[in-house]
Residue, then its C-alpha position, 0 to 999 in steps of 0.5 A: m122632345r121626348y122625356y122619360e122617367v127612369e127609376n133605379h130600384i136598387t138605390n131608390e133614386f129616379a130621374i127625368i131624362e131626355e131621349t138622348i140620355y135614355k138612348q145612352m142608357i139603353d145602349m149601355i145596358d145592351e153592351y153589358d147584357d151579362y148583367f141584370f139591371e134594376l132600372y124601370f123606364r117610362e115615357m112621359s106624356g107631354d102634359e105631365n106635371w113634373d113637380n107632381l111626379i117628383e112629390e109622388q115619388a118622394r112619398n114613395g121613398y124615391e129621391y130625385v136626381c139630375i143626370d147631365e147628358d154631357d157627363s157620361d160618368e153620371i150616366y154610367d154611375f146611375v146605370f151601374s148602381a142598379q146592377r144586381 
């Protein structure tokens, strides 16, 4: 399974998400292409240490949030809170 780090540069939040959530977010961004979203996606390597990533992001001023793939409202809120 692939995992992605997604950063919201407006709210200074980030999440580690599964590929299914990544695809949902990309589809949402494509659907609302009139808007500009401050989201940054990065595919994670299989051996990447999540705890180290969370600590590093916290030092950089980002808060870790969990996004439930079964909660479309959480996904929508995260994407649209990055809207300019």
